[in-house]
mmCIF entry with sequence, helices, sheets and N, C-alpha, C, O atoms, coordinates in Angstrom:
data_MODEL
# 
_entry.id   MODEL 
# 
_entity.id                         1 
_entity.type                       polymer 
_entity.pdbx_number_of_molecules   1 
# 
_entity_poly.entity_id                      1 
_entity_poly.type                           'polypeptide(L)' 
_entity_poly.nstd_linkage                   no 
_entity_poly.nstd_monomer                   no 
_entity_poly.pdbx_seq_one_letter_code       MLSERGVLADHTTIYRSVQKYGPELDKRIRWYRQTSPVFADSWRVDET 
_entity_poly.pdbx_seq_one_letter_code_can   MLSERGVLADHTTIYRSVQKYGPELDKRIRWYRQTSPVFADSWRVDET 
_entity_poly.pdbx_strand_id                 A 
# 
loop_
_entity_poly_seq.entity_id 
_entity_poly_seq.num 
_entity_poly_seq.mon_id 
_entity_poly_seq.hetero 
1 1  MET n 
1 2  LEU n 
1 3  SER n 
1 4  GLU n 
1 5  ARG n 
1 6  GLY n 
1 7  VAL n 
1 8  LEU n 
1 9  ALA n 
1 10 ASP n 
1 11 HIS n 
1 12 THR n 
1 13 THR n 
1 14 ILE n 
1 15 TYR n 
1 16 ARG n 
1 17 SER n 
1 18 VAL n 
1 19 GLN n 
1 20 LYS n 
1 21 TYR n 
1 22 GLY n 
1 23 PRO n 
1 24 GLU n 
1 25 LEU n 
1 26 ASP n 
1 27 LYS n 
1 28 ARG n 
1 29 ILE n 
1 30 ARG n 
1 31 TRP n 
1 32 TYR n 
1 33 ARG n 
1 34 GLN n 
1 35 THR n 
1 36 SER n 
1 37 PRO n 
1 38 VAL n 
1 39 PHE n 
1 40 ALA n 
1 41 ASP n 
1 42 SER n 
1 43 TRP n 
1 44 ARG n 
1 45 VAL n 
1 46 ASP n 
1 47 GLU n 
1 48 THR n 
# 
_struct_asym.id          A 
_struct_asym.entity_id   1 
# 
loop_
_struct_conf.conf_type_id 
_struct_conf.id 
_struct_conf.pdbx_PDB_helix_id 
_struct_conf.beg_label_comp_id 
_struct_conf.beg_label_asym_id 
_struct_conf.beg_label_seq_id 
_struct_conf.pdbx_beg_PDB_ins_code 
_struct_conf.end_label_comp_id 
_struct_conf.end_label_asym_id 
_struct_conf.end_label_seq_id 
_struct_conf.pdbx_end_PDB_ins_code 
_struct_conf.beg_auth_comp_id 
_struct_conf.beg_auth_asym_id 
_struct_conf.beg_auth_seq_id 
_struct_conf.end_auth_comp_id 
_struct_conf.end_auth_asym_id 
_struct_conf.end_auth_seq_id 
_struct_conf.pdbx_PDB_helix_class 
_struct_conf.details 
_struct_conf.pdbx_PDB_helix_length 
HELX_P HELX_P1 AA1 SER A 3  ? ARG A 5  ? SER A 3  ARG A 5  5 ? 3  
HELX_P HELX_P2 AA2 HIS A 11 ? THR A 35 ? HIS A 11 THR A 35 1 ? 25 
HELX_P HELX_P3 AA3 PRO A 37 ? PHE A 39 ? PRO A 37 PHE A 39 5 ? 3  
# 
_struct_conf_type.id          HELX_P 
_struct_conf_type.criteria    ? 
_struct_conf_type.reference   ? 
# 
loop_
_atom_site.group_PDB 
_atom_site.id 
_atom_site.type_symbol 
_atom_site.label_atom_id 
_atom_site.label_alt_id 
_atom_site.label_comp_id 
_atom_site.label_asym_id 
_atom_site.label_entity_id 
_atom_site.label_seq_id 
_atom_site.pdbx_PDB_ins_code 
_atom_site.Cartn_x 
_atom_site.Cartn_y 
_atom_site.Cartn_z 
_atom_site.occupancy 
_atom_site.B_iso_or_equiv 
_atom_site.pdbx_formal_charge 
_atom_site.auth_seq_id 
_atom_site.auth_comp_id 
_atom_site.auth_asym_id 
_atom_site.auth_atom_id 
_atom_site.pdbx_PDB_model_num 
ATOM 1   N N  . MET A 1 1  ? 0.795   -1.183 0.022  1.00 0.00 ? 1  MET A N  1 
ATOM 2   C CA . MET A 1 1  ? -0.051  -0.027 0.056  1.00 0.00 ? 1  MET A CA 1 
ATOM 3   C C  . MET A 1 1  ? 0.880   1.271  0.010  1.00 0.00 ? 1  MET A C  1 
ATOM 4   O O  . MET A 1 1  ? 0.579   2.240  -0.688 1.00 0.00 ? 1  MET A O  1 
ATOM 5   N N  . LEU A 1 2  ? 1.904   1.233  0.712  1.00 0.00 ? 2  LEU A N  1 
ATOM 6   C CA . LEU A 1 2  ? 2.848   2.444  0.750  1.00 0.00 ? 2  LEU A CA 1 
ATOM 7   C C  . LEU A 1 2  ? 3.542   2.513  -0.582 1.00 0.00 ? 2  LEU A C  1 
ATOM 8   O O  . LEU A 1 2  ? 3.664   3.600  -1.146 1.00 0.00 ? 2  LEU A O  1 
ATOM 9   N N  . SER A 1 3  ? 4.019   1.358  -1.127 1.00 0.00 ? 3  SER A N  1 
ATOM 10  C CA . SER A 1 3  ? 4.721   1.403  -2.346 1.00 0.00 ? 3  SER A CA 1 
ATOM 11  C C  . SER A 1 3  ? 3.890   1.918  -3.553 1.00 0.00 ? 3  SER A C  1 
ATOM 12  O O  . SER A 1 3  ? 4.424   2.481  -4.509 1.00 0.00 ? 3  SER A O  1 
ATOM 13  N N  . GLU A 1 4  ? 2.582   1.700  -3.461 1.00 0.00 ? 4  GLU A N  1 
ATOM 14  C CA . GLU A 1 4  ? 1.681   2.261  -4.459 1.00 0.00 ? 4  GLU A CA 1 
ATOM 15  C C  . GLU A 1 4  ? 1.750   3.821  -4.496 1.00 0.00 ? 4  GLU A C  1 
ATOM 16  O O  . GLU A 1 4  ? 1.531   4.456  -5.528 1.00 0.00 ? 4  GLU A O  1 
ATOM 17  N N  . ARG A 1 5  ? 2.058   4.373  -3.343 1.00 0.00 ? 5  ARG A N  1 
ATOM 18  C CA . ARG A 1 5  ? 2.062   5.811  -3.283 1.00 0.00 ? 5  ARG A CA 1 
ATOM 19  C C  . ARG A 1 5  ? 3.522   6.338  -3.328 1.00 0.00 ? 5  ARG A C  1 
ATOM 20  O O  . ARG A 1 5  ? 3.792   7.516  -3.095 1.00 0.00 ? 5  ARG A O  1 
ATOM 21  N N  . GLY A 1 6  ? 4.406   5.436  -3.628 1.00 0.00 ? 6  GLY A N  1 
ATOM 22  C CA . GLY A 1 6  ? 5.820   5.912  -3.846 1.00 0.00 ? 6  GLY A CA 1 
ATOM 23  C C  . GLY A 1 6  ? 6.572   6.054  -2.550 1.00 0.00 ? 6  GLY A C  1 
ATOM 24  O O  . GLY A 1 6  ? 7.630   6.683  -2.548 1.00 0.00 ? 6  GLY A O  1 
ATOM 25  N N  . VAL A 1 7  ? 6.111   5.525  -1.471 1.00 0.00 ? 7  VAL A N  1 
ATOM 26  C CA . VAL A 1 7  ? 6.774   5.603  -0.190 1.00 0.00 ? 7  VAL A CA 1 
ATOM 27  C C  . VAL A 1 7  ? 7.609   4.311  0.037  1.00 0.00 ? 7  VAL A C  1 
ATOM 28  O O  . VAL A 1 7  ? 7.083   3.198  0.021  1.00 0.00 ? 7  VAL A O  1 
ATOM 29  N N  . LEU A 1 8  ? 8.887   4.505  0.240  1.00 0.00 ? 8  LEU A N  1 
ATOM 30  C CA . LEU A 1 8  ? 9.748   3.360  0.571  1.00 0.00 ? 8  LEU A CA 1 
ATOM 31  C C  . LEU A 1 8  ? 9.759   3.185  2.072  1.00 0.00 ? 8  LEU A C  1 
ATOM 32  O O  . LEU A 1 8  ? 10.141  4.093  2.810  1.00 0.00 ? 8  LEU A O  1 
ATOM 33  N N  . ALA A 1 9  ? 9.339   2.017  2.522  1.00 0.00 ? 9  ALA A N  1 
ATOM 34  C CA . ALA A 1 9  ? 9.409   1.683  3.984  1.00 0.00 ? 9  ALA A CA 1 
ATOM 35  C C  . ALA A 1 9  ? 9.797   0.258  4.140  1.00 0.00 ? 9  ALA A C  1 
ATOM 36  O O  . ALA A 1 9  ? 9.270   -0.632 3.473  1.00 0.00 ? 9  ALA A O  1 
ATOM 37  N N  . ASP A 1 10 ? 10.773  0.037  5.073  1.00 0.00 ? 10 ASP A N  1 
ATOM 38  C CA . ASP A 1 10 ? 11.222  -1.338 5.308  1.00 0.00 ? 10 ASP A CA 1 
ATOM 39  C C  . ASP A 1 10 ? 10.233  -1.968 6.292  1.00 0.00 ? 10 ASP A C  1 
ATOM 40  O O  . ASP A 1 10 ? 9.542   -1.248 7.012  1.00 0.00 ? 10 ASP A O  1 
ATOM 41  N N  . HIS A 1 11 ? 10.162  -3.227 6.329  1.00 0.00 ? 11 HIS A N  1 
ATOM 42  C CA . HIS A 1 11 ? 9.265   -3.932 7.257  1.00 0.00 ? 11 HIS A CA 1 
ATOM 43  C C  . HIS A 1 11 ? 9.634   -3.665 8.728  1.00 0.00 ? 11 HIS A C  1 
ATOM 44  O O  . HIS A 1 11 ? 8.735   -3.694 9.568  1.00 0.00 ? 11 HIS A O  1 
ATOM 45  N N  . THR A 1 12 ? 10.845  -3.419 9.070  1.00 0.00 ? 12 THR A N  1 
ATOM 46  C CA . THR A 1 12 ? 11.155  -3.095 10.396 1.00 0.00 ? 12 THR A CA 1 
ATOM 47  C C  . THR A 1 12 ? 10.642  -1.753 10.814 1.00 0.00 ? 12 THR A C  1 
ATOM 48  O O  . THR A 1 12 ? 10.292  -1.578 11.982 1.00 0.00 ? 12 THR A O  1 
ATOM 49  N N  . THR A 1 13 ? 10.574  -0.750 9.884  1.00 0.00 ? 13 THR A N  1 
ATOM 50  C CA . THR A 1 13 ? 9.998   0.512  10.236 1.00 0.00 ? 13 THR A CA 1 
ATOM 51  C C  . THR A 1 13 ? 8.496   0.355  10.599 1.00 0.00 ? 13 THR A C  1 
ATOM 52  O O  . THR A 1 13 ? 8.006   0.936  11.567 1.00 0.00 ? 13 THR A O  1 
ATOM 53  N N  . ILE A 1 14 ? 7.843   -0.400 9.836  1.00 0.00 ? 14 ILE A N  1 
ATOM 54  C CA . ILE A 1 14 ? 6.386   -0.614 10.168 1.00 0.00 ? 14 ILE A CA 1 
ATOM 55  C C  . ILE A 1 14 ? 6.276   -1.368 11.479 1.00 0.00 ? 14 ILE A C  1 
ATOM 56  O O  . ILE A 1 14 ? 5.448   -1.041 12.330 1.00 0.00 ? 14 ILE A O  1 
ATOM 57  N N  . TYR A 1 15 ? 7.112   -2.374 11.636 1.00 0.00 ? 15 TYR A N  1 
ATOM 58  C CA . TYR A 1 15 ? 7.093   -3.141 12.966 1.00 0.00 ? 15 TYR A CA 1 
ATOM 59  C C  . TYR A 1 15 ? 7.335   -2.240 14.169 1.00 0.00 ? 15 TYR A C  1 
ATOM 60  O O  . TYR A 1 15 ? 6.692   -2.384 15.208 1.00 0.00 ? 15 TYR A O  1 
ATOM 61  N N  . ARG A 1 16 ? 8.243   -1.338 14.019 1.00 0.00 ? 16 ARG A N  1 
ATOM 62  C CA . ARG A 1 16 ? 8.536   -0.337 15.095 1.00 0.00 ? 16 ARG A CA 1 
ATOM 63  C C  . ARG A 1 16 ? 7.367   0.544  15.406 1.00 0.00 ? 16 ARG A C  1 
ATOM 64  O O  . ARG A 1 16 ? 7.041   0.810  16.563 1.00 0.00 ? 16 ARG A O  1 
ATOM 65  N N  . SER A 1 17 ? 6.742   0.994  14.339 1.00 0.00 ? 17 SER A N  1 
ATOM 66  C CA . SER A 1 17 ? 5.542   1.870  14.492 1.00 0.00 ? 17 SER A CA 1 
ATOM 67  C C  . SER A 1 17 ? 4.463   1.106  15.250 1.00 0.00 ? 17 SER A C  1 
ATOM 68  O O  . SER A 1 17 ? 3.851   1.654  16.166 1.00 0.00 ? 17 SER A O  1 
ATOM 69  N N  . VAL A 1 18 ? 4.230   -0.094 14.901 1.00 0.00 ? 18 VAL A N  1 
ATOM 70  C CA . VAL A 1 18 ? 3.268   -0.909 15.566 1.00 0.00 ? 18 VAL A CA 1 
ATOM 71  C C  . VAL A 1 18 ? 3.627   -1.105 17.011 1.00 0.00 ? 18 VAL A C  1 
ATOM 72  O O  . VAL A 1 18 ? 2.718   -1.019 17.836 1.00 0.00 ? 18 VAL A O  1 
ATOM 73  N N  . GLN A 1 19 ? 4.876   -1.365 17.415 1.00 0.00 ? 19 GLN A N  1 
ATOM 74  C CA . GLN A 1 19 ? 5.271   -1.563 18.684 1.00 0.00 ? 19 GLN A CA 1 
ATOM 75  C C  . GLN A 1 19 ? 5.149   -0.239 19.487 1.00 0.00 ? 19 GLN A C  1 
ATOM 76  O O  . GLN A 1 19 ? 4.905   -0.276 20.693 1.00 0.00 ? 19 GLN A O  1 
ATOM 77  N N  . LYS A 1 20 ? 5.309   0.869  18.855 1.00 0.00 ? 20 LYS A N  1 
ATOM 78  C CA . LYS A 1 20 ? 5.317   2.186  19.514 1.00 0.00 ? 20 LYS A CA 1 
ATOM 79  C C  . LYS A 1 20 ? 3.916   2.614  19.751 1.00 0.00 ? 20 LYS A C  1 
ATOM 80  O O  . LYS A 1 20 ? 3.602   2.982  20.883 1.00 0.00 ? 20 LYS A O  1 
ATOM 81  N N  . TYR A 1 21 ? 3.051   2.602  18.796 1.00 0.00 ? 21 TYR A N  1 
ATOM 82  C CA . TYR A 1 21 ? 1.688   3.131  18.878 1.00 0.00 ? 21 TYR A CA 1 
ATOM 83  C C  . TYR A 1 21 ? 0.616   2.124  19.125 1.00 0.00 ? 21 TYR A C  1 
ATOM 84  O O  . TYR A 1 21 ? -0.532  2.499  19.365 1.00 0.00 ? 21 TYR A O  1 
ATOM 85  N N  . GLY A 1 22 ? 0.947   0.827  19.077 1.00 0.00 ? 22 GLY A N  1 
ATOM 86  C CA . GLY A 1 22 ? -0.061  -0.230 19.394 1.00 0.00 ? 22 GLY A CA 1 
ATOM 87  C C  . GLY A 1 22 ? -0.602  -0.151 20.780 1.00 0.00 ? 22 GLY A C  1 
ATOM 88  O O  . GLY A 1 22 ? -1.821  -0.221 20.938 1.00 0.00 ? 22 GLY A O  1 
ATOM 89  N N  . PRO A 1 23 ? 0.238   -0.004 21.847 1.00 0.00 ? 23 PRO A N  1 
ATOM 90  C CA . PRO A 1 23 ? -0.332  0.045  23.177 1.00 0.00 ? 23 PRO A CA 1 
ATOM 91  C C  . PRO A 1 23 ? -1.204  1.305  23.439 1.00 0.00 ? 23 PRO A C  1 
ATOM 92  O O  . PRO A 1 23 ? -2.171  1.222  24.196 1.00 0.00 ? 23 PRO A O  1 
ATOM 93  N N  . GLU A 1 24 ? -0.897  2.400  22.861 1.00 0.00 ? 24 GLU A N  1 
ATOM 94  C CA . GLU A 1 24 ? -1.741  3.577  22.950 1.00 0.00 ? 24 GLU A CA 1 
ATOM 95  C C  . GLU A 1 24 ? -3.030  3.386  22.233 1.00 0.00 ? 24 GLU A C  1 
ATOM 96  O O  . GLU A 1 24 ? -4.063  3.784  22.772 1.00 0.00 ? 24 GLU A O  1 
ATOM 97  N N  . LEU A 1 25 ? -3.061  2.826  21.094 1.00 0.00 ? 25 LEU A N  1 
ATOM 98  C CA . LEU A 1 25 ? -4.254  2.510  20.355 1.00 0.00 ? 25 LEU A CA 1 
ATOM 99  C C  . LEU A 1 25 ? -5.115  1.573  21.179 1.00 0.00 ? 25 LEU A C  1 
ATOM 100 O O  . LEU A 1 25 ? -6.325  1.783  21.265 1.00 0.00 ? 25 LEU A O  1 
ATOM 101 N N  . ASP A 1 26 ? -4.563  0.590  21.764 1.00 0.00 ? 26 ASP A N  1 
ATOM 102 C CA . ASP A 1 26 ? -5.206  -0.405 22.590 1.00 0.00 ? 26 ASP A CA 1 
ATOM 103 C C  . ASP A 1 26 ? -5.852  0.310  23.759 1.00 0.00 ? 26 ASP A C  1 
ATOM 104 O O  . ASP A 1 26 ? -7.032  0.079  24.020 1.00 0.00 ? 26 ASP A O  1 
ATOM 105 N N  . LYS A 1 27 ? -5.157  1.146  24.458 1.00 0.00 ? 27 LYS A N  1 
ATOM 106 C CA . LYS A 1 27 ? -5.670  1.898  25.597 1.00 0.00 ? 27 LYS A CA 1 
ATOM 107 C C  . LYS A 1 27 ? -6.851  2.721  25.247 1.00 0.00 ? 27 LYS A C  1 
ATOM 108 O O  . LYS A 1 27 ? -7.861  2.663  25.948 1.00 0.00 ? 27 LYS A O  1 
ATOM 109 N N  . ARG A 1 28 ? -6.783  3.498  24.185 1.00 0.00 ? 28 ARG A N  1 
ATOM 110 C CA . ARG A 1 28 ? -7.852  4.345  23.694 1.00 0.00 ? 28 ARG A CA 1 
ATOM 111 C C  . ARG A 1 28 ? -9.093  3.515  23.251 1.00 0.00 ? 28 ARG A C  1 
ATOM 112 O O  . ARG A 1 28 ? -10.231 3.851  23.579 1.00 0.00 ? 28 ARG A O  1 
ATOM 113 N N  . ILE A 1 29 ? -8.849  2.503  22.550 1.00 0.00 ? 29 ILE A N  1 
ATOM 114 C CA . ILE A 1 29 ? -9.999  1.633  22.180 1.00 0.00 ? 29 ILE A CA 1 
ATOM 115 C C  . ILE A 1 29 ? -10.677 1.054  23.301 1.00 0.00 ? 29 ILE A C  1 
ATOM 116 O O  . ILE A 1 29 ? -11.908 1.056  23.313 1.00 0.00 ? 29 ILE A O  1 
ATOM 117 N N  . ARG A 1 30 ? -9.977  0.528  24.304 1.00 0.00 ? 30 ARG A N  1 
ATOM 118 C CA . ARG A 1 30 ? -10.568 -0.031 25.467 1.00 0.00 ? 30 ARG A CA 1 
ATOM 119 C C  . ARG A 1 30 ? -11.425 1.000  26.220 1.00 0.00 ? 30 ARG A C  1 
ATOM 120 O O  . ARG A 1 30 ? -12.548 0.712  26.634 1.00 0.00 ? 30 ARG A O  1 
ATOM 121 N N  . TRP A 1 31 ? -10.840 2.255  26.392 1.00 0.00 ? 31 TRP A N  1 
ATOM 122 C CA . TRP A 1 31 ? -11.609 3.360  27.062 1.00 0.00 ? 31 TRP A CA 1 
ATOM 123 C C  . TRP A 1 31 ? -12.916 3.602  26.285 1.00 0.00 ? 31 TRP A C  1 
ATOM 124 O O  . TRP A 1 31 ? -13.991 3.694  26.876 1.00 0.00 ? 31 TRP A O  1 
ATOM 125 N N  . TYR A 1 32 ? -12.807 3.698  24.995 1.00 0.00 ? 32 TYR A N  1 
ATOM 126 C CA . TYR A 1 32 ? -13.989 4.046  24.188 1.00 0.00 ? 32 TYR A CA 1 
ATOM 127 C C  . TYR A 1 32 ? -15.020 2.986  24.265 1.00 0.00 ? 32 TYR A C  1 
ATOM 128 O O  . TYR A 1 32 ? -16.206 3.303  24.342 1.00 0.00 ? 32 TYR A O  1 
ATOM 129 N N  . ARG A 1 33 ? -14.639 1.723  24.247 1.00 0.00 ? 33 ARG A N  1 
ATOM 130 C CA . ARG A 1 33 ? -15.652 0.643  24.361 1.00 0.00 ? 33 ARG A CA 1 
ATOM 131 C C  . ARG A 1 33 ? -16.270 0.599  25.645 1.00 0.00 ? 33 ARG A C  1 
ATOM 132 O O  . ARG A 1 33 ? -17.432 0.199  25.707 1.00 0.00 ? 33 ARG A O  1 
ATOM 133 N N  . GLN A 1 34 ? -15.650 0.961  26.713 1.00 0.00 ? 34 GLN A N  1 
ATOM 134 C CA . GLN A 1 34 ? -16.303 0.993  28.046 1.00 0.00 ? 34 GLN A CA 1 
ATOM 135 C C  . GLN A 1 34 ? -17.295 2.213  28.145 1.00 0.00 ? 34 GLN A C  1 
ATOM 136 O O  . GLN A 1 34 ? -18.313 2.098  28.827 1.00 0.00 ? 34 GLN A O  1 
ATOM 137 N N  . THR A 1 35 ? -17.029 3.303  27.518 1.00 0.00 ? 35 THR A N  1 
ATOM 138 C CA . THR A 1 35 ? -17.923 4.433  27.593 1.00 0.00 ? 35 THR A CA 1 
ATOM 139 C C  . THR A 1 35 ? -18.968 4.480  26.579 1.00 0.00 ? 35 THR A C  1 
ATOM 140 O O  . THR A 1 35 ? -19.921 5.238  26.757 1.00 0.00 ? 35 THR A O  1 
ATOM 141 N N  . SER A 1 36 ? -18.897 3.745  25.521 1.00 0.00 ? 36 SER A N  1 
ATOM 142 C CA . SER A 1 36 ? -19.882 3.690  24.413 1.00 0.00 ? 36 SER A CA 1 
ATOM 143 C C  . SER A 1 36 ? -20.367 2.306  24.136 1.00 0.00 ? 36 SER A C  1 
ATOM 144 O O  . SER A 1 36 ? -19.776 1.583  23.333 1.00 0.00 ? 36 SER A O  1 
ATOM 145 N N  . PRO A 1 37 ? -21.493 1.901  24.822 1.00 0.00 ? 37 PRO A N  1 
ATOM 146 C CA . PRO A 1 37 ? -22.043 0.540  24.594 1.00 0.00 ? 37 PRO A CA 1 
ATOM 147 C C  . PRO A 1 37 ? -22.555 0.258  23.185 1.00 0.00 ? 37 PRO A C  1 
ATOM 148 O O  . PRO A 1 37 ? -22.678 -0.894 22.769 1.00 0.00 ? 37 PRO A O  1 
ATOM 149 N N  . VAL A 1 38 ? -22.854 1.352  22.454 1.00 0.00 ? 38 VAL A N  1 
ATOM 150 C CA . VAL A 1 38 ? -23.358 1.188  21.056 1.00 0.00 ? 38 VAL A CA 1 
ATOM 151 C C  . VAL A 1 38 ? -22.336 0.489  20.194 1.00 0.00 ? 38 VAL A C  1 
ATOM 152 O O  . VAL A 1 38 ? -22.682 -0.374 19.387 1.00 0.00 ? 38 VAL A O  1 
ATOM 153 N N  . PHE A 1 39 ? -21.080 0.854  20.356 1.00 0.00 ? 39 PHE A N  1 
ATOM 154 C CA . PHE A 1 39 ? -19.985 0.358  19.521 1.00 0.00 ? 39 PHE A CA 1 
ATOM 155 C C  . PHE A 1 39 ? -19.166 -0.818 20.209 1.00 0.00 ? 39 PHE A C  1 
ATOM 156 O O  . PHE A 1 39 ? -18.122 -1.240 19.711 1.00 0.00 ? 39 PHE A O  1 
ATOM 157 N N  . ALA A 1 40 ? -19.673 -1.289 21.313 1.00 0.00 ? 40 ALA A N  1 
ATOM 158 C CA . ALA A 1 40 ? -18.864 -2.248 22.063 1.00 0.00 ? 40 ALA A CA 1 
ATOM 159 C C  . ALA A 1 40 ? -18.848 -3.613 21.492 1.00 0.00 ? 40 ALA A C  1 
ATOM 160 O O  . ALA A 1 40 ? -17.989 -4.410 21.869 1.00 0.00 ? 40 ALA A O  1 
ATOM 161 N N  . ASP A 1 41 ? -19.788 -3.960 20.560 1.00 0.00 ? 41 ASP A N  1 
ATOM 162 C CA . ASP A 1 41 ? -19.837 -5.338 20.012 1.00 0.00 ? 41 ASP A CA 1 
ATOM 163 C C  . ASP A 1 41 ? -18.698 -5.694 19.089 1.00 0.00 ? 41 ASP A C  1 
ATOM 164 O O  . ASP A 1 41 ? -18.126 -6.772 19.248 1.00 0.00 ? 41 ASP A O  1 
ATOM 165 N N  . SER A 1 42 ? -18.332 -4.869 18.142 1.00 0.00 ? 42 SER A N  1 
ATOM 166 C CA . SER A 1 42 ? -17.275 -5.288 17.274 1.00 0.00 ? 42 SER A CA 1 
ATOM 167 C C  . SER A 1 42 ? -16.422 -3.960 16.796 1.00 0.00 ? 42 SER A C  1 
ATOM 168 O O  . SER A 1 42 ? -16.877 -2.818 16.726 1.00 0.00 ? 42 SER A O  1 
ATOM 169 N N  . TRP A 1 43 ? -15.191 -4.340 16.510 1.00 0.00 ? 43 TRP A N  1 
ATOM 170 C CA . TRP A 1 43 ? -14.215 -3.215 16.099 1.00 0.00 ? 43 TRP A CA 1 
ATOM 171 C C  . TRP A 1 43 ? -13.444 -3.752 14.876 1.00 0.00 ? 43 TRP A C  1 
ATOM 172 O O  . TRP A 1 43 ? -13.094 -4.929 14.790 1.00 0.00 ? 43 TRP A O  1 
ATOM 173 N N  . ARG A 1 44 ? -13.202 -2.828 13.945 1.00 0.00 ? 44 ARG A N  1 
ATOM 174 C CA . ARG A 1 44 ? -12.336 -3.217 12.827 1.00 0.00 ? 44 ARG A CA 1 
ATOM 175 C C  . ARG A 1 44 ? -11.357 -2.040 12.633 1.00 0.00 ? 44 ARG A C  1 
ATOM 176 O O  . ARG A 1 44 ? -11.725 -0.865 12.635 1.00 0.00 ? 44 ARG A O  1 
ATOM 177 N N  . VAL A 1 45 ? -10.092 -2.442 12.465 1.00 0.00 ? 45 VAL A N  1 
ATOM 178 C CA . VAL A 1 45 ? -9.030  -1.406 12.227 1.00 0.00 ? 45 VAL A CA 1 
ATOM 179 C C  . VAL A 1 45 ? -8.479  -1.560 10.810 1.00 0.00 ? 45 VAL A C  1 
ATOM 180 O O  . VAL A 1 45 ? -8.119  -2.652 10.369 1.00 0.00 ? 45 VAL A O  1 
ATOM 181 N N  . ASP A 1 46 ? -8.430  -0.468 10.144 1.00 0.00 ? 46 ASP A N  1 
ATOM 182 C CA . ASP A 1 46 ? -7.960  -0.438 8.816  1.00 0.00 ? 46 ASP A CA 1 
ATOM 183 C C  . ASP A 1 46 ? -6.498  0.094  8.844  1.00 0.00 ? 46 ASP A C  1 
ATOM 184 O O  . ASP A 1 46 ? -6.158  0.817  9.781  1.00 0.00 ? 46 ASP A O  1 
ATOM 185 N N  . GLU A 1 47 ? -5.680  -0.210 7.927  1.00 0.00 ? 47 GLU A N  1 
ATOM 186 C CA . GLU A 1 47 ? -4.392  0.191  7.858  1.00 0.00 ? 47 GLU A CA 1 
ATOM 187 C C  . GLU A 1 47 ? -4.123  1.608  7.349  1.00 0.00 ? 47 GLU A C  1 
ATOM 188 O O  . GLU A 1 47 ? -2.979  2.038  7.201  1.00 0.00 ? 47 GLU A O  1 
ATOM 189 N N  . THR A 1 48 ? -5.237  2.320  7.086  1.00 0.00 ? 48 THR A N  1 
ATOM 190 C CA . THR A 1 48 ? -5.056  3.692  6.597  1.00 0.00 ? 48 THR A CA 1 
ATOM 191 C C  . THR A 1 48 ? -5.118  4.708  7.703  1.00 0.00 ? 48 THR A C  1 
ATOM 192 O O  . THR A 1 48 ? -4.983  5.905  7.450  1.00 0.00 ? 48 THR A O  1 
# 
């Protein structure tokens, strides 16, 4: 997907981003699911 846009990225760069931002994303999603019962049933994350 990045290469289609002309962005060169190594797999380790993407891995590091996931390791860095994954816990924060998890924390925010868990908070939102607790406060909003309407969207608590299912979640989908897109890579965009």
